mmCIF file of the N, C-alpha and C atoms, coordinates in Angstrom:
data_MODEL
# 
_entry.id   MODEL 
# 
loop_
_atom_site.group_PDB 
_atom_site.id 
_atom_site.type_symbol 
_atom_site.label_atom_id 
_atom_site.label_alt_id 
_atom_site.label_comp_id 
_atom_site.label_asym_id 
_atom_site.label_entity_id 
_atom_site.label_seq_id 
_atom_site.pdbx_PDB_ins_code 
_atom_site.Cartn_x 
_atom_site.Cartn_y 
_atom_site.Cartn_z 
_atom_site.occupancy 
_atom_site.B_iso_or_equiv 
_atom_site.pdbx_formal_charge 
_atom_site.auth_seq_id 
_atom_site.auth_comp_id 
_atom_site.auth_asym_id 
_atom_site.auth_atom_id 
_atom_site.pdbx_PDB_model_num 
ATOM 1   N N  . MET A 1 1  ? 33.690 -115.899 26.199 1.00 0.00 ? 1  MET A N  1 
ATOM 2   C CA . MET A 1 1  ? 33.007 -114.916 26.661 1.00 0.00 ? 1  MET A CA 1 
ATOM 3   C C  . MET A 1 1  ? 31.734 -115.206 25.751 1.00 0.00 ? 1  MET A C  1 
ATOM 4   N N  . HIS A 1 2  ? 30.555 -114.910 26.305 1.00 0.00 ? 2  HIS A N  1 
ATOM 5   C CA . HIS A 1 2  ? 29.225 -115.023 25.643 1.00 0.00 ? 2  HIS A CA 1 
ATOM 6   C C  . HIS A 1 2  ? 28.801 -113.492 25.310 1.00 0.00 ? 2  HIS A C  1 
ATOM 7   N N  . THR A 1 3  ? 28.582 -113.043 24.119 1.00 0.00 ? 3  THR A N  1 
ATOM 8   C CA . THR A 1 3  ? 28.313 -111.679 23.541 1.00 0.00 ? 3  THR A CA 1 
ATOM 9   C C  . THR A 1 3  ? 26.640 -112.017 23.244 1.00 0.00 ? 3  THR A C  1 
ATOM 10  N N  . ARG A 1 4  ? 25.968 -111.204 23.678 1.00 0.00 ? 4  ARG A N  1 
ATOM 11  C CA . ARG A 1 4  ? 24.285 -111.109 23.449 1.00 0.00 ? 4  ARG A CA 1 
ATOM 12  C C  . ARG A 1 4  ? 24.096 -109.952 22.479 1.00 0.00 ? 4  ARG A C  1 
ATOM 13  N N  . THR A 1 5  ? 23.377 -110.085 21.520 1.00 0.00 ? 5  THR A N  1 
ATOM 14  C CA . THR A 1 5  ? 23.024 -109.129 20.546 1.00 0.00 ? 5  THR A CA 1 
ATOM 15  C C  . THR A 1 5  ? 21.500 -108.638 21.152 1.00 0.00 ? 5  THR A C  1 
ATOM 16  N N  . LEU A 1 6  ? 21.357 -107.418 21.246 1.00 0.00 ? 6  LEU A N  1 
ATOM 17  C CA . LEU A 1 6  ? 20.243 -106.905 21.689 1.00 0.00 ? 6  LEU A CA 1 
ATOM 18  C C  . LEU A 1 6  ? 19.504 -106.401 20.251 1.00 0.00 ? 6  LEU A C  1 
ATOM 19  N N  . ASN A 1 7  ? 18.315 -106.534 20.007 1.00 0.00 ? 7  ASN A N  1 
ATOM 20  C CA . ASN A 1 7  ? 17.749 -105.970 18.688 1.00 0.00 ? 7  ASN A CA 1 
ATOM 21  C C  . ASN A 1 7  ? 16.635 -104.921 18.978 1.00 0.00 ? 7  ASN A C  1 
ATOM 22  N N  . SER A 1 8  ? 15.860 -104.964 20.053 1.00 0.00 ? 8  SER A N  1 
ATOM 23  C CA . SER A 1 8  ? 14.679 -103.967 20.120 1.00 0.00 ? 8  SER A CA 1 
ATOM 24  C C  . SER A 1 8  ? 14.718 -103.274 21.266 1.00 0.00 ? 8  SER A C  1 
ATOM 25  N N  . VAL A 1 9  ? 14.301 -101.917 21.288 1.00 0.00 ? 9  VAL A N  1 
ATOM 26  C CA . VAL A 1 9  ? 14.114 -101.141 22.345 1.00 0.00 ? 9  VAL A CA 1 
ATOM 27  C C  . VAL A 1 9  ? 13.694 -101.823 23.710 1.00 0.00 ? 9  VAL A C  1 
ATOM 28  N N  . ARG A 1 10 ? 12.815 -102.808 23.545 1.00 0.00 ? 10 ARG A N  1 
ATOM 29  C CA . ARG A 1 10 ? 12.400 -103.232 24.789 1.00 0.00 ? 10 ARG A CA 1 
ATOM 30  C C  . ARG A 1 10 ? 13.358 -103.776 25.559 1.00 0.00 ? 10 ARG A C  1 
ATOM 31  N N  . GLU A 1 11 ? 14.562 -104.038 25.120 1.00 0.00 ? 11 GLU A N  1 
ATOM 32  C CA . GLU A 1 11 ? 15.640 -104.860 25.694 1.00 0.00 ? 11 GLU A CA 1 
ATOM 33  C C  . GLU A 1 11 ? 16.581 -103.541 26.668 1.00 0.00 ? 11 GLU A C  1 
ATOM 34  N N  . ILE A 1 12 ? 16.396 -102.499 26.490 1.00 0.00 ? 12 ILE A N  1 
ATOM 35  C CA . ILE A 1 12 ? 17.294 -101.110 26.858 1.00 0.00 ? 12 ILE A CA 1 
ATOM 36  C C  . ILE A 1 12 ? 16.115 -100.272 27.459 1.00 0.00 ? 12 ILE A C  1 
ATOM 37  N N  . LEU A 1 13 ? 14.882 -100.628 27.627 1.00 0.00 ? 13 LEU A N  1 
ATOM 38  C CA . LEU A 1 13 ? 13.966 -99.951  28.193 1.00 0.00 ? 13 LEU A CA 1 
ATOM 39  C C  . LEU A 1 13 ? 13.846 -99.491  29.532 1.00 0.00 ? 13 LEU A C  1 
ATOM 40  N N  . LEU A 1 14 ? 13.625 -97.851  29.761 1.00 0.00 ? 14 LEU A N  1 
ATOM 41  C CA . LEU A 1 14 ? 13.586 -97.597  31.124 1.00 0.00 ? 14 LEU A CA 1 
ATOM 42  C C  . LEU A 1 14 ? 11.929 -97.119  31.465 1.00 0.00 ? 14 LEU A C  1 
ATOM 43  N N  . PRO A 1 15 ? 11.768 -96.833  32.722 1.00 0.00 ? 15 PRO A N  1 
ATOM 44  C CA . PRO A 1 15 ? 10.389 -96.559  33.128 1.00 0.00 ? 15 PRO A CA 1 
ATOM 45  C C  . PRO A 1 15 ? 9.817  -95.260  32.425 1.00 0.00 ? 15 PRO A C  1 
ATOM 46  N N  . PHE A 1 16 ? 8.805  -94.861  32.188 1.00 0.00 ? 16 PHE A N  1 
ATOM 47  C CA . PHE A 1 16 ? 8.353  -93.848  31.725 1.00 0.00 ? 16 PHE A CA 1 
ATOM 48  C C  . PHE A 1 16 ? 8.193  -92.785  32.719 1.00 0.00 ? 16 PHE A C  1 
ATOM 49  N N  . THR A 1 17 ? 8.802  -91.693  32.825 1.00 0.00 ? 17 THR A N  1 
ATOM 50  C CA . THR A 1 17 ? 8.763  -90.667  33.837 1.00 0.00 ? 17 THR A CA 1 
ATOM 51  C C  . THR A 1 17 ? 7.481  -89.656  33.836 1.00 0.00 ? 17 THR A C  1 
ATOM 52  N N  . GLY A 1 18 ? 6.974  -89.564  32.430 1.00 0.00 ? 18 GLY A N  1 
ATOM 53  C CA . GLY A 1 18 ? 6.015  -88.625  32.066 1.00 0.00 ? 18 GLY A CA 1 
ATOM 54  C C  . GLY A 1 18 ? 6.349  -87.514  31.675 1.00 0.00 ? 18 GLY A C  1 
ATOM 55  N N  . GLN A 1 19 ? 7.522  -87.049  32.327 1.00 0.00 ? 19 GLN A N  1 
ATOM 56  C CA . GLN A 1 19 ? 8.215  -85.603  31.855 1.00 0.00 ? 19 GLN A CA 1 
ATOM 57  C C  . GLN A 1 19 ? 8.825  -85.284  30.266 1.00 0.00 ? 19 GLN A C  1 
ATOM 58  N N  . LEU A 1 20 ? 8.381  -86.352  29.208 1.00 0.00 ? 20 LEU A N  1 
ATOM 59  C CA . LEU A 1 20 ? 8.908  -85.934  28.060 1.00 0.00 ? 20 LEU A CA 1 
ATOM 60  C C  . LEU A 1 20 ? 7.896  -85.812  27.119 1.00 0.00 ? 20 LEU A C  1 
ATOM 61  N N  . PRO A 1 21 ? 8.193  -85.265  26.083 1.00 0.00 ? 21 PRO A N  1 
ATOM 62  C CA . PRO A 1 21 ? 7.252  -85.003  25.154 1.00 0.00 ? 21 PRO A CA 1 
ATOM 63  C C  . PRO A 1 21 ? 6.845  -86.128  24.233 1.00 0.00 ? 21 PRO A C  1 
ATOM 64  N N  . LEU A 1 22 ? 5.808  -86.185  23.724 1.00 0.00 ? 22 LEU A N  1 
ATOM 65  C CA . LEU A 1 22 ? 5.404  -87.697  23.282 1.00 0.00 ? 22 LEU A CA 1 
ATOM 66  C C  . LEU A 1 22 ? 5.780  -87.991  21.876 1.00 0.00 ? 22 LEU A C  1 
ATOM 67  N N  . GLU A 1 23 ? 6.335  -86.951  21.447 1.00 0.00 ? 23 GLU A N  1 
ATOM 68  C CA . GLU A 1 23 ? 6.968  -86.944  19.996 1.00 0.00 ? 23 GLU A CA 1 
ATOM 69  C C  . GLU A 1 23 ? 8.374  -86.346  19.829 1.00 0.00 ? 23 GLU A C  1 
ATOM 70  N N  . PRO A 1 24 ? 9.157  -86.708  19.005 1.00 0.00 ? 24 PRO A N  1 
ATOM 71  C CA . PRO A 1 24 ? 9.111  -88.212  18.460 1.00 0.00 ? 24 PRO A CA 1 
ATOM 72  C C  . PRO A 1 24 ? 9.264  -89.350  19.614 1.00 0.00 ? 24 PRO A C  1 
ATOM 73  N N  . SER A 1 25 ? 8.779  -90.383  18.827 1.00 0.00 ? 25 SER A N  1 
ATOM 74  C CA . SER A 1 25 ? 8.932  -91.456  19.659 1.00 0.00 ? 25 SER A CA 1 
ATOM 75  C C  . SER A 1 25 ? 8.864  -92.675  18.864 1.00 0.00 ? 25 SER A C  1 
ATOM 76  N N  . VAL A 1 26 ? 9.514  -93.978  19.310 1.00 0.00 ? 26 VAL A N  1 
ATOM 77  C CA . VAL A 1 26 ? 9.567  -95.281  18.663 1.00 0.00 ? 26 VAL A CA 1 
ATOM 78  C C  . VAL A 1 26 ? 8.783  -96.107  19.529 1.00 0.00 ? 26 VAL A C  1 
ATOM 79  N N  . ARG A 1 27 ? 8.260  -97.358  18.733 1.00 0.00 ? 27 ARG A N  1 
ATOM 80  C CA . ARG A 1 27 ? 7.594  -98.394  19.350 1.00 0.00 ? 27 ARG A CA 1 
ATOM 81  C C  . ARG A 1 27 ? 8.202  -99.569  20.195 1.00 0.00 ? 27 ARG A C  1 
ATOM 82  N N  . LEU A 1 28 ? 7.599  -100.049 21.248 1.00 0.00 ? 28 LEU A N  1 
ATOM 83  C CA . LEU A 1 28 ? 8.646  -100.958 21.816 1.00 0.00 ? 28 LEU A CA 1 
ATOM 84  C C  . LEU A 1 28 ? 9.337  -102.224 21.011 1.00 0.00 ? 28 LEU A C  1 
ATOM 85  N N  . ASN A 1 29 ? 8.843  -102.442 19.934 1.00 0.00 ? 29 ASN A N  1 
ATOM 86  C CA . ASN A 1 29 ? 9.584  -103.592 19.202 1.00 0.00 ? 29 ASN A CA 1 
ATOM 87  C C  . ASN A 1 29 ? 10.484 -102.885 18.060 1.00 0.00 ? 29 ASN A C  1 
ATOM 88  N N  . ASP A 1 30 ? 10.467 -101.778 18.127 1.00 0.00 ? 30 ASP A N  1 
ATOM 89  C CA . ASP A 1 30 ? 11.599 -101.078 17.086 1.00 0.00 ? 30 ASP A CA 1 
ATOM 90  C C  . ASP A 1 30 ? 12.921 -101.376 17.268 1.00 0.00 ? 30 ASP A C  1 
ATOM 91  N N  . GLN A 1 31 ? 13.714 -101.523 16.176 1.00 0.00 ? 31 GLN A N  1 
ATOM 92  C CA . GLN A 1 31 ? 15.052 -101.624 16.209 1.00 0.00 ? 31 GLN A CA 1 
ATOM 93  C C  . GLN A 1 31 ? 15.717 -100.622 16.968 1.00 0.00 ? 31 GLN A C  1 
ATOM 94  N N  . ILE A 1 32 ? 16.867 -101.246 17.921 1.00 0.00 ? 32 ILE A N  1 
ATOM 95  C CA . ILE A 1 32 ? 17.560 -100.005 18.715 1.00 0.00 ? 32 ILE A CA 1 
ATOM 96  C C  . ILE A 1 32 ? 18.046 -99.068  17.557 1.00 0.00 ? 32 ILE A C  1 
ATOM 97  N N  . THR A 1 33 ? 18.452 -99.384  16.468 1.00 0.00 ? 33 THR A N  1 
ATOM 98  C CA . THR A 1 33 ? 19.144 -98.517  15.452 1.00 0.00 ? 33 THR A CA 1 
ATOM 99  C C  . THR A 1 33 ? 18.082 -97.562  14.943 1.00 0.00 ? 33 THR A C  1 
ATOM 100 N N  . THR A 1 34 ? 16.928 -98.052  15.030 1.00 0.00 ? 34 THR A N  1 
ATOM 101 C CA . THR A 1 34 ? 15.726 -97.255  14.882 1.00 0.00 ? 34 THR A CA 1 
ATOM 102 C C  . THR A 1 34 ? 15.701 -95.784  15.891 1.00 0.00 ? 34 THR A C  1 
ATOM 103 N N  . ALA A 1 35 ? 15.732 -96.329  17.098 1.00 0.00 ? 35 ALA A N  1 
ATOM 104 C CA . ALA A 1 35 ? 15.922 -95.306  17.990 1.00 0.00 ? 35 ALA A CA 1 
ATOM 105 C C  . ALA A 1 35 ? 16.937 -94.390  18.025 1.00 0.00 ? 35 ALA A C  1 
ATOM 106 N N  . ILE A 1 36 ? 18.083 -94.874  17.673 1.00 0.00 ? 36 ILE A N  1 
ATOM 107 C CA . ILE A 1 36 ? 19.339 -94.068  17.420 1.00 0.00 ? 36 ILE A CA 1 
ATOM 108 C C  . ILE A 1 36 ? 18.995 -92.901  16.340 1.00 0.00 ? 36 ILE A C  1 
ATOM 109 N N  . GLU A 1 37 ? 18.434 -93.417  15.356 1.00 0.00 ? 37 GLU A N  1 
ATOM 110 C CA . GLU A 1 37 ? 18.107 -92.543  14.275 1.00 0.00 ? 37 GLU A CA 1 
ATOM 111 C C  . GLU A 1 37 ? 17.371 -91.692  14.473 1.00 0.00 ? 37 GLU A C  1 
ATOM 112 N N  . VAL A 1 38 ? 16.223 -91.855  15.293 1.00 0.00 ? 38 VAL A N  1 
ATOM 113 C CA . VAL A 1 38 ? 15.213 -90.914  15.600 1.00 0.00 ? 38 VAL A CA 1 
ATOM 114 C C  . VAL A 1 38 ? 15.974 -89.808  16.694 1.00 0.00 ? 38 VAL A C  1 
ATOM 115 N N  . MET A 1 39 ? 16.552 -90.297  17.400 1.00 0.00 ? 39 MET A N  1 
ATOM 116 C CA . MET A 1 39 ? 17.424 -89.383  18.461 1.00 0.00 ? 39 MET A CA 1 
ATOM 117 C C  . MET A 1 39 ? 18.268 -88.279  17.717 1.00 0.00 ? 39 MET A C  1 
ATOM 118 N N  . VAL A 1 40 ? 19.483 -89.083  17.097 1.00 0.00 ? 40 VAL A N  1 
ATOM 119 C CA . VAL A 1 40 ? 20.215 -87.919  16.238 1.00 0.00 ? 40 VAL A CA 1 
ATOM 120 C C  . VAL A 1 40 ? 19.223 -87.106  15.308 1.00 0.00 ? 40 VAL A C  1 
ATOM 121 N N  . LYS A 1 41 ? 18.490 -87.341  14.534 1.00 0.00 ? 41 LYS A N  1 
ATOM 122 C CA . LYS A 1 41 ? 17.962 -86.885  14.025 1.00 0.00 ? 41 LYS A CA 1 
ATOM 123 C C  . LYS A 1 41 ? 17.283 -85.647  14.470 1.00 0.00 ? 41 LYS A C  1 
ATOM 124 N N  . HIS A 1 42 ? 16.516 -85.932  15.886 1.00 0.00 ? 42 HIS A N  1 
ATOM 125 C CA . HIS A 1 42 ? 15.831 -84.743  16.521 1.00 0.00 ? 42 HIS A CA 1 
ATOM 126 C C  . HIS A 1 42 ? 16.873 -84.115  17.517 1.00 0.00 ? 42 HIS A C  1 
ATOM 127 N N  . ASN A 1 43 ? 18.178 -84.412  17.540 1.00 0.00 ? 43 ASN A N  1 
ATOM 128 C CA . ASN A 1 43 ? 19.063 -83.894  18.583 1.00 0.00 ? 43 ASN A CA 1 
ATOM 129 C C  . ASN A 1 43 ? 18.663 -84.019  20.024 1.00 0.00 ? 43 ASN A C  1 
ATOM 130 N N  . LEU A 1 44 ? 18.144 -85.489  20.205 1.00 0.00 ? 44 LEU A N  1 
ATOM 131 C CA . LEU A 1 44 ? 17.601 -85.658  21.599 1.00 0.00 ? 44 LEU A CA 1 
ATOM 132 C C  . LEU A 1 44 ? 18.495 -86.853  22.036 1.00 0.00 ? 44 LEU A C  1 
ATOM 133 N N  . HIS A 1 45 ? 18.416 -86.801  23.628 1.00 0.00 ? 45 HIS A N  1 
ATOM 134 C CA . HIS A 1 45 ? 19.281 -87.684  24.201 1.00 0.00 ? 45 HIS A CA 1 
ATOM 135 C C  . HIS A 1 45 ? 18.302 -88.727  24.977 1.00 0.00 ? 45 HIS A C  1 
ATOM 136 N N  . ILE A 1 46 ? 17.113 -88.608  24.843 1.00 0.00 ? 46 ILE A N  1 
ATOM 137 C CA . ILE A 1 46 ? 15.890 -89.415  25.470 1.00 0.00 ? 46 ILE A CA 1 
ATOM 138 C C  . ILE A 1 46 ? 14.780 -89.365  24.715 1.00 0.00 ? 46 ILE A C  1 
ATOM 139 N N  . ILE A 1 47 ? 14.088 -90.266  24.226 1.00 0.00 ? 47 ILE A N  1 
ATOM 140 C CA . ILE A 1 47 ? 12.853 -90.306  23.630 1.00 0.00 ? 47 ILE A CA 1 
ATOM 141 C C  . ILE A 1 47 ? 11.619 -91.203  24.293 1.00 0.00 ? 47 ILE A C  1 
ATOM 142 N N  . PRO A 1 48 ? 10.599 -91.395  24.330 1.00 0.00 ? 48 PRO A N  1 
ATOM 143 C CA . PRO A 1 48 ? 9.513  -92.009  24.816 1.00 0.00 ? 48 PRO A CA 1 
ATOM 144 C C  . PRO A 1 48 ? 9.225  -93.381  23.917 1.00 0.00 ? 48 PRO A C  1 
ATOM 145 N N  . VAL A 1 49 ? 8.944  -94.405  24.527 1.00 0.00 ? 49 VAL A N  1 
ATOM 146 C CA . VAL A 1 49 ? 8.703  -95.690  23.781 1.00 0.00 ? 49 VAL A CA 1 
ATOM 147 C C  . VAL A 1 49 ? 7.099  -95.841  23.881 1.00 0.00 ? 49 VAL A C  1 
ATOM 148 N N  . PHE A 1 50 ? 6.381  -96.205  22.911 1.00 0.00 ? 50 PHE A N  1 
ATOM 149 C CA . PHE A 1 50 ? 4.946  -96.617  22.684 1.00 0.00 ? 50 PHE A CA 1 
ATOM 150 C C  . PHE A 1 50 ? 4.631  -97.995  22.509 1.00 0.00 ? 50 PHE A C  1 
ATOM 151 N N  . TRP A 1 51 ? 3.538  -98.475  23.254 1.00 0.00 ? 51 TRP A N  1 
ATOM 152 C CA . TRP A 1 51 ? 3.090  -99.737  22.844 1.00 0.00 ? 51 TRP A CA 1 
ATOM 153 C C  . TRP A 1 51 ? 1.362  -99.617  23.032 1.00 0.00 ? 51 TRP A C  1 
ATOM 154 N N  . ASN A 1 52 ? 0.815  -99.972  21.928 1.00 0.00 ? 52 ASN A N  1 
ATOM 155 C CA . ASN A 1 52 ? -0.503 -99.956  21.985 1.00 0.00 ? 52 ASN A CA 1 
ATOM 156 C C  . ASN A 1 52 ? -1.023 -98.594  22.140 1.00 0.00 ? 52 ASN A C  1 
ATOM 157 N N  . MET A 1 53 ? -0.591 -97.804  21.469 1.00 0.00 ? 53 MET A N  1 
ATOM 158 C CA . MET A 1 53 ? -0.659 -96.441  21.440 1.00 0.00 ? 53 MET A CA 1 
ATOM 159 C C  . MET A 1 53 ? -0.392 -95.600  22.914 1.00 0.00 ? 53 MET A C  1 
ATOM 160 N N  . ARG A 1 54 ? 0.221  -96.014  23.975 1.00 0.00 ? 54 ARG A N  1 
ATOM 161 C CA . ARG A 1 54 ? 0.227  -95.782  25.271 1.00 0.00 ? 54 ARG A CA 1 
ATOM 162 C C  . ARG A 1 54 ? 1.883  -95.528  25.359 1.00 0.00 ? 54 ARG A C  1 
ATOM 163 N N  . PRO A 1 55 ? 2.278  -94.618  26.312 1.00 0.00 ? 55 PRO A N  1 
ATOM 164 C CA . PRO A 1 55 ? 3.751  -94.525  26.325 1.00 0.00 ? 55 PRO A CA 1 
ATOM 165 C C  . PRO A 1 55 ? 3.901  -95.585  27.702 1.00 0.00 ? 55 PRO A C  1 
ATOM 166 N N  . VAL A 1 56 ? 5.114  -96.708  27.256 1.00 0.00 ? 56 VAL A N  1 
ATOM 167 C CA . VAL A 1 56 ? 5.369  -97.470  28.490 1.00 0.00 ? 56 VAL A CA 1 
ATOM 168 C C  . VAL A 1 56 ? 6.806  -97.397  28.947 1.00 0.00 ? 56 VAL A C  1 
ATOM 169 N N  . GLY A 1 57 ? 7.660  -96.536  28.412 1.00 0.00 ? 57 GLY A N  1 
ATOM 170 C CA . GLY A 1 57 ? 8.777  -96.195  28.998 1.00 0.00 ? 57 GLY A CA 1 
ATOM 171 C C  . GLY A 1 57 ? 9.720  -95.295  27.994 1.00 0.00 ? 57 GLY A C  1 
ATOM 172 N N  . GLN A 1 58 ? 10.824 -95.383  28.270 1.00 0.00 ? 58 GLN A N  1 
ATOM 173 C CA . GLN A 1 58 ? 11.682 -94.484  27.601 1.00 0.00 ? 58 GLN A CA 1 
ATOM 174 C C  . GLN A 1 58 ? 13.252 -95.163  27.183 1.00 0.00 ? 58 GLN A C  1 
ATOM 175 N N  . VAL A 1 59 ? 13.947 -94.494  26.235 1.00 0.00 ? 59 VAL A N  1 
ATOM 176 C CA . VAL A 1 59 ? 15.138 -94.978  25.663 1.00 0.00 ? 59 VAL A CA 1 
ATOM 177 C C  . VAL A 1 59 ? 16.067 -93.680  25.887 1.00 0.00 ? 59 VAL A C  1 
ATOM 178 N N  . ARG A 1 60 ? 17.265 -94.220  26.390 1.00 0.00 ? 60 ARG A N  1 
ATOM 179 C CA . ARG A 1 60 ? 18.419 -92.980  26.248 1.00 0.00 ? 60 ARG A CA 1 
ATOM 180 C C  . ARG A 1 60 ? 19.313 -93.162  25.081 1.00 0.00 ? 60 ARG A C  1 
ATOM 181 N N  . LEU A 1 61 ? 19.715 -92.186  24.504 1.00 0.00 ? 61 LEU A N  1 
ATOM 182 C CA . LEU A 1 61 ? 20.597 -92.433  23.302 1.00 0.00 ? 61 LEU A CA 1 
ATOM 183 C C  . LEU A 1 61 ? 21.966 -93.137  24.037 1.00 0.00 ? 61 LEU A C  1 
ATOM 184 N N  . LYS A 1 62 ? 22.251 -92.757  25.093 1.00 0.00 ? 62 LYS A N  1 
ATOM 185 C CA . LYS A 1 62 ? 23.420 -93.330  25.845 1.00 0.00 ? 62 LYS A CA 1 
ATOM 186 C C  . LYS A 1 62 ? 23.440 -94.833  25.873 1.00 0.00 ? 62 LYS A C  1 
ATOM 187 N N  . ASP A 1 63 ? 22.398 -95.482  25.951 1.00 0.00 ? 63 ASP A N  1 
ATOM 188 C CA . ASP A 1 63 ? 22.394 -96.579  26.070 1.00 0.00 ? 63 ASP A CA 1 
ATOM 189 C C  . ASP A 1 63 ? 21.829 -97.468  24.979 1.00 0.00 ? 63 ASP A C  1 
ATOM 190 N N  . ALA A 1 64 ? 21.505 -96.721  23.935 1.00 0.00 ? 64 ALA A N  1 
ATOM 191 C CA . ALA A 1 64 ? 21.446 -97.450  22.742 1.00 0.00 ? 64 ALA A CA 1 
ATOM 192 C C  . ALA A 1 64 ? 22.651 -97.222  21.968 1.00 0.00 ? 64 ALA A C  1 
ATOM 193 N N  . PHE A 1 65 ? 23.719 -96.349  21.918 1.00 0.00 ? 65 PHE A N  1 
ATOM 194 C CA . PHE A 1 65 ? 24.768 -96.195  21.647 1.00 0.00 ? 65 PHE A CA 1 
ATOM 195 C C  . PHE A 1 65 ? 25.657 -97.536  22.116 1.00 0.00 ? 65 PHE A C  1 
ATOM 196 N N  . ALA A 1 66 ? 25.487 -97.644  23.612 1.00 0.00 ? 66 ALA A N  1 
ATOM 197 C CA . ALA A 1 66 ? 26.302 -98.497  24.280 1.00 0.00 ? 66 ALA A CA 1 
ATOM 198 C C  . ALA A 1 66 ? 26.286 -100.086 23.678 1.00 0.00 ? 66 ALA A C  1 
ATOM 199 N N  . ILE A 1 67 ? 24.717 -100.388 23.095 1.00 0.00 ? 67 ILE A N  1 
ATOM 200 C CA . ILE A 1 67 ? 24.438 -101.709 22.699 1.00 0.00 ? 67 ILE A CA 1 
ATOM 201 C C  . ILE A 1 67 ? 25.102 -101.717 21.201 1.00 0.00 ? 67 ILE A C  1 
ATOM 202 N N  . VAL A 1 68 ? 25.419 -100.829 20.579 1.00 0.00 ? 68 VAL A N  1 
ATOM 203 C CA . VAL A 1 68 ? 26.053 -100.900 19.366 1.00 0.00 ? 68 VAL A CA 1 
ATOM 204 C C  . VAL A 1 68 ? 27.432 -100.873 19.382 1.00 0.00 ? 68 VAL A C  1 
ATOM 205 N N  . GLY A 1 69 ? 28.297 -100.489 20.688 1.00 0.00 ? 69 GLY A N  1 
ATOM 206 C CA . GLY A 1 69 ? 29.548 -100.403 20.766 1.00 0.00 ? 69 GLY A CA 1 
ATOM 207 C C  . GLY A 1 69 ? 29.819 -99.079  20.726 1.00 0.00 ? 69 GLY A C  1 
ATOM 208 N N  . ILE A 1 70 ? 29.420 -97.797  21.078 1.00 0.00 ? 70 ILE A N  1 
ATOM 209 C CA . ILE A 1 70 ? 29.920 -96.775  20.760 1.00 0.00 ? 70 ILE A CA 1 
ATOM 210 C C  . ILE A 1 70 ? 29.523 -95.903  22.272 1.00 0.00 ? 70 ILE A C  1 
ATOM 211 N N  . ARG A 1 71 ? 30.710 -95.658  22.800 1.00 0.00 ? 71 ARG A N  1 
ATOM 212 C CA . ARG A 1 71 ? 30.961 -95.378  24.297 1.00 0.00 ? 71 ARG A CA 1 
ATOM 213 C C  . ARG A 1 71 ? 30.549 -93.533  24.344 1.00 0.00 ? 71 ARG A C  1 
ATOM 214 N N  . ILE A 1 72 ? 29.845 -92.984  25.281 1.00 0.00 ? 72 ILE A N  1 
ATOM 215 C CA . ILE A 1 72 ? 29.516 -91.355  25.102 1.00 0.00 ? 72 ILE A CA 1 
ATOM 216 C C  . ILE A 1 72 ? 30.074 -91.220  26.791 1.00 0.00 ? 72 ILE A C  1 
ATOM 217 N N  . PRO A 1 73 ? 30.991 -89.961  26.354 1.00 0.00 ? 73 PRO A N  1 
ATOM 218 C CA . PRO A 1 73 ? 31.482 -89.713  27.732 1.00 0.00 ? 73 PRO A CA 1 
ATOM 219 C C  . PRO A 1 73 ? 30.609 -89.199  28.911 1.00 0.00 ? 73 PRO A C  1 
# 
């Protein structure tokens, strides 16, 4: 079985809906663990992702946890 290690939020990026506050956020090439830290610290389940000072997507805590092997019901 081949397992793939995902490192950056780019790899679990969802389209940006425009319905999120723009802060706190992470950058497109930030580590997934950075996104987890930001969301846990601010008690959020989803945050925007920026690239070149523009929102380009969003990341869900559930998806980030799944990458590191933690399942949320």
